[in-house]
Structures are given as structure tokens and as C-alpha cells.
C-alpha positions as protocol buffer text, in pm:
chain_id: "A"
residue {
  index: 1
  type: UNK
  ca { x: -9680 y: 5422 z: 6337 }
}
residue {
  index: 2
  type: UNK
  ca { x: -9563 y: 5084 z: 6214 }
}
residue {
  index: 3
  type: UNK
  ca { x: -9195 y: 5022 z: 6238 }
}
residue {
  index: 4
  type: UNK
  ca { x: -9053 y: 4784 z: 5983 }
}
residue {
  index: 5
  type: UNK
  ca { x: -8725 y: 4625 z: 6078 }
}
residue {
  index: 6
  type: UNK
  ca { x: -8571 y: 4438 z: 5787 }
}
residue {
  index: 7
  type: UNK
  ca { x: -8387 y: 4143 z: 5934 }
}
residue {
  index: 8
  type: UNK
  ca { x: -8205 y: 3894 z: 5719 }
}
residue {
  index: 9
  type: UNK
  ca { x: -8109 y: 3560 z: 5864 }
}
residue {
  index: 10
  type: UNK
  ca { x: -7943 y: 3282 z: 5676 }
}
residue {
  index: 11
  type: UNK
  ca { x: -7986 y: 2977 z: 5891 }
}
residue {
  index: 12
  type: UNK
  ca { x: -7817 y: 2644 z: 5914 }
}
residue {
  index: 13
  type: UNK
  ca { x: -7951 y: 2322 z: 5771 }
}
residue {
  index: 14
  type: UNK
  ca { x: -7950 y: 2060 z: 6043 }
}
residue {
  index: 15
  type: UNK
  ca { x: -7957 y: 1747 z: 5827 }
}
residue {
  index: 16
  type: UNK
  ca { x: -7849 y: 1646 z: 5478 }
}
residue {
  index: 17
  type: UNK
  ca { x: -8086 y: 1694 z: 5187 }
}
residue {
  index: 18
  type: UNK
  ca { x: -8217 y: 1400 z: 4986 }
}
residue {
  index: 19
  type: UNK
  ca { x: -8241 y: 1449 z: 4608 }
}
residue {
  index: 20
  type: UNK
  ca { x: -8622 y: 1457 z: 4618 }
}
residue {
  index: 21
  type: UNK
  ca { x: -8661 y: 1694 z: 4916 }
}
residue {
  index: 22
  type: UNK
  ca { x: -8804 y: 2041 z: 4885 }
}
residue {
  index: 23
  type: UNK
  ca { x: -8485 y: 2209 z: 5005 }
}
residue {
  index: 24
  type: UNK
  ca { x: -8505 y: 2539 z: 5193 }
}
residue {
  index: 25
  type: UNK
  ca { x: -8209 y: 2745 z: 5071 }
}
residue {
  index: 26
  type: UNK
  ca { x: -8269 y: 3080 z: 5243 }
}
residue {
  index: 27
  type: UNK
  ca { x: -8506 y: 3242 z: 5490 }
}
residue {
  index: 28
  type: UNK
  ca { x: -8553 y: 3615 z: 5547 }
}
residue {
  index: 29
  type: UNK
  ca { x: -8764 y: 3750 z: 5832 }
}
residue {
  index: 30
  type: UNK
  ca { x: -8906 y: 4101 z: 5878 }
}
residue {
  index: 31
  type: UNK
  ca { x: -9068 y: 4212 z: 6200 }
}
residue {
  index: 32
  type: UNK
  ca { x: -9365 y: 4444 z: 6147 }
}
residue {
  index: 33
  type: UNK
  ca { x: -9498 y: 4555 z: 6484 }
}
residue {
  index: 34
  type: UNK
  ca { x: -9574 y: 4236 z: 6677 }
}
residue {
  index: 35
  type: UNK
  ca { x: -9593 y: 4016 z: 6365 }
}
residue {
  index: 36
  type: UNK
  ca { x: -9343 y: 3871 z: 6120 }
}
residue {
  index: 37
  type: UNK
  ca { x: -9324 y: 3841 z: 5742 }
}
residue {
  index: 38
  type: UNK
  ca { x: -9125 y: 3535 z: 5641 }
}
residue {
  index: 39
  type: UNK
  ca { x: -8972 y: 3489 z: 5294 }
}
residue {
  index: 40
  type: UNK
  ca { x: -8852 y: 3138 z: 5207 }
}
residue {
  index: 41
  type: UNK
  ca { x: -8647 y: 3031 z: 4906 }
}
residue {
  index: 42
  type: UNK
  ca { x: -8710 y: 2668 z: 4805 }
}
residue {
  index: 43
  type: UNK
  ca { x: -8549 y: 2443 z: 4547 }
}
residue {
  index: 44
  type: UNK
  ca { x: -8702 y: 2118 z: 4422 }
}
residue {
  index: 45
  type: UNK
  ca { x: -8680 y: 1923 z: 4095 }
}
residue {
  index: 46
  type: UNK
  ca { x: -9046 y: 1993 z: 4005 }
}
residue {
  index: 47
  type: UNK
  ca { x: -9161 y: 1789 z: 3705 }
}
residue {
  index: 48
  type: UNK
  ca { x: -9519 y: 1920 z: 3685 }
}
residue {
  index: 49
  type: UNK
  ca { x: -9848 y: 1858 z: 3865 }
}
residue {
  index: 50
  type: UNK
  ca { x: -9747 y: 1498 z: 3940 }
}
residue {
  index: 51
  type: UNK
  ca { x: -9440 y: 1596 z: 4150 }
}
residue {
  index: 52
  type: UNK
  ca { x: -9366 y: 1941 z: 4291 }
}
residue {
  index: 53
  type: UNK
  ca { x: -9281 y: 2134 z: 4609 }
}
residue {
  index: 54
  type: UNK
  ca { x: -9625 y: 2198 z: 4756 }
}
residue {
  index: 55
  type: UNK
  ca { x: -9556 y: 2376 z: 5084 }
}
residue {
  index: 56
  type: UNK
  ca { x: -9333 y: 2484 z: 5368 }
}
residue {
  index: 57
  type: UNK
  ca { x: -9382 y: 2542 z: 5740 }
}
residue {
  index: 58
  type: UNK
  ca { x: -9225 y: 2734 z: 6026 }
}
residue {
  index: 59
  type: UNK
  ca { x: -9183 y: 2551 z: 6358 }
}
residue {
  index: 60
  type: UNK
  ca { x: -9060 y: 2645 z: 6702 }
}
residue {
  index: 61
  type: UNK
  ca { x: -8790 y: 2441 z: 6880 }
}
residue {
  index: 62
  type: UNK
  ca { x: -9057 y: 2205 z: 7022 }
}
residue {
  index: 63
  type: UNK
  ca { x: -9194 y: 2127 z: 6675 }
}
residue {
  index: 64
  type: UNK
  ca { x: -9510 y: 2338 z: 6711 }
}
residue {
  index: 65
  type: UNK
  ca { x: -9617 y: 2477 z: 6374 }
}
residue {
  index: 66
  type: UNK
  ca { x: -9624 y: 2856 z: 6378 }
}
residue {
  index: 67
  type: UNK
  ca { x: -9707 y: 2905 z: 6009 }
}
residue {
  index: 68
  type: UNK
  ca { x: -9778 y: 2702 z: 5696 }
}
residue {
  index: 69
  type: UNK
  ca { x: -9754 y: 2821 z: 5335 }
}
residue {
  index: 70
  type: UNK
  ca { x: -9924 y: 2604 z: 5075 }
}
residue {
  index: 71
  type: UNK
  ca { x: -9774 y: 2623 z: 4727 }
}
residue {
  index: 72
  type: UNK
  ca { x: -10057 y: 2599 z: 4477 }
}
residue {
  index: 73
  type: UNK
  ca { x: -9874 y: 2496 z: 4160 }
}
residue {
  index: 74
  type: UNK
  ca { x: -9545 y: 2355 z: 4028 }
}
residue {
  index: 75
  type: UNK
  ca { x: -9247 y: 2580 z: 3959 }
}
residue {
  index: 76
  type: UNK
  ca { x: -9085 y: 2374 z: 3684 }
}
residue {
  index: 77
  type: UNK
  ca { x: -8919 y: 2672 z: 3511 }
}
residue {
  index: 78
  type: UNK
  ca { x: -8864 y: 2884 z: 3822 }
}
residue {
  index: 79
  type: UNK
  ca { x: -8595 y: 2723 z: 4038 }
}
residue {
  index: 80
  type: UNK
  ca { x: -8517 y: 2814 z: 4304 }
}
residue {
  index: 81
  type: UNK
  ca { x: -8818 y: 3027 z: 4393 }
}
residue {
  index: 82
  type: UNK
  ca { x: -8917 y: 3247 z: 4687 }
}
residue {
  index: 83
  type: UNK
  ca { x: -9261 y: 3273 z: 4846 }
}
residue {
  index: 84
  type: UNK
  ca { x: -9373 y: 3460 z: 5155 }
}
residue {
  index: 85
  type: UNK
  ca { x: -9623 y: 3454 z: 5436 }
}
residue {
  index: 86
  type: UNK
  ca { x: -9726 y: 3760 z: 5638 }
}
residue {
  index: 87
  type: UNK
  ca { x: -9866 y: 3813 z: 5984 }
}
residue {
  index: 88
  type: UNK
  ca { x: -9688 y: 3526 z: 6158 }
}
residue {
  index: 89
  type: UNK
  ca { x: -9699 y: 3530 z: 6538 }
}
residue {
  index: 90
  type: UNK
  ca { x: -9370 y: 3424 z: 6693 }
}
residue {
  index: 91
  type: UNK
  ca { x: -9420 y: 3398 z: 7069 }
}
residue {
  index: 92
  type: UNK
  ca { x: -9212 y: 3616 z: 7300 }
}
residue {
  index: 93
  type: UNK
  ca { x: -8904 y: 3435 z: 7422 }
}
residue {
  index: 94
  type: UNK
  ca { x: -8866 y: 3230 z: 7102 }
}
residue {
  index: 95
  type: UNK
  ca { x: -8495 y: 3236 z: 7020 }
}
residue {
  index: 96
  type: UNK
  ca { x: -8499 y: 3025 z: 6702 }
}
residue {
  index: 97
  type: UNK
  ca { x: -8739 y: 2882 z: 6447 }
}
residue {
  index: 98
  type: UNK
  ca { x: -8703 y: 2608 z: 6189 }
}
residue {
  index: 99
  type: UNK
  ca { x: -8837 y: 2592 z: 5833 }
}
residue {
  index: 100
  type: UNK
  ca { x: -8886 y: 2277 z: 5630 }
}
residue {
  index: 101
  type: UNK
  ca { x: -9027 y: 2208 z: 5286 }
}
residue {
  index: 102
  type: UNK
  ca { x: -9282 y: 1959 z: 5158 }
}
residue {
  index: 103
  type: UNK
  ca { x: -9311 y: 1774 z: 4827 }
}
residue {
  index: 104
  type: UNK
  ca { x: -9632 y: 1635 z: 4677 }
}
residue {
  index: 105
  type: UNK
  ca { x: -9479 y: 1287 z: 4639 }
}
residue {
  index: 106
  type: UNK
  ca { x: -9230 y: 1243 z: 4925 }
}
residue {
  index: 107
  type: UNK
  ca { x: -9397 y: 1457 z: 5191 }
}
residue {
  index: 108
  type: UNK
  ca { x: -9210 y: 1658 z: 5454 }
}
residue {
  index: 109
  type: UNK
  ca { x: -8835 y: 1696 z: 5428 }
}
residue {
  index: 110
  type: UNK
  ca { x: -8616 y: 1582 z: 5716 }
}
residue {
  index: 111
  type: UNK
  ca { x: -8411 y: 1898 z: 5652 }
}
residue {
  index: 112
  type: UNK
  ca { x: -8464 y: 2170 z: 5911 }
}
residue {
  index: 113
  type: UNK
  ca { x: -8339 y: 2519 z: 5830 }
}
residue {
  index: 114
  type: UNK
  ca { x: -8258 y: 2699 z: 6158 }
}
residue {
  index: 115
  type: UNK
  ca { x: -8302 y: 3074 z: 6197 }
}
residue {
  index: 116
  type: UNK
  ca { x: -8223 y: 3285 z: 6503 }
}
residue {
  index: 117
  type: UNK
  ca { x: -8504 y: 3521 z: 6600 }
}
residue {
  index: 118
  type: UNK
  ca { x: -8367 y: 3864 z: 6689 }
}
residue {
  index: 119
  type: UNK
  ca { x: -8611 y: 4129 z: 6798 }
}
């Protein structure tokens, strides 16, 4: 039987956010068996196909990418917005992960959103 443990973590941003960054506002994590579902709320001043938040990633403390979610279209009239990724493997012993957003014009944000991993 699968055991779903709803875990909600609001992390800490580790740097300031530039006006053009795809800002991660909230991250929720659910452990399902050995895997994780990760729900990320992003805010970005999308203007259309020419400039929009186009992805986010989950990293471990060493900067290794554990998951990447590509955002396939602009969210001009839906700000902030939440998107999820399922089936993420977070290695045993990982105590924290970091999430950062990406924009189609300015690339990866310097902002890291820290989340404690509690099993």
C-alpha cells in the first residue's frame, strides 16, 4: 500500500530577487513511497512568448540537479502560478534541496529557495 505523507515546507530565499527573475515563492513536497512530488509556485512578469518564466529546477546542496520542470507557455494572466513534477528521487541522507526559476530572456535566477527534506 502506498503511503502518502503530505509535507509542506516553506523555504528561505538565499539571495535577493531581481525584477526580471522567475521568483520561486513557495514549494510544497509530498513523499509517495520512495519518490517525491514537488509543487512550486513561481512569479514572473511574463509579457508573452517573447519573455516568460520557462522552467524551474530542484538541486541538492552540491548543485546537482535532481529534477527539472519545463514550462511550455507564458502565464501572462495567471500570476503567480503553481506547477508540479512527480516521481522525483531525493537521495537518502539529503537534508535540504534548493529550487530556482528560469526565464526565457534572463536565464537562471540567482535566487535559491531552500527547503528542508523531512522524511
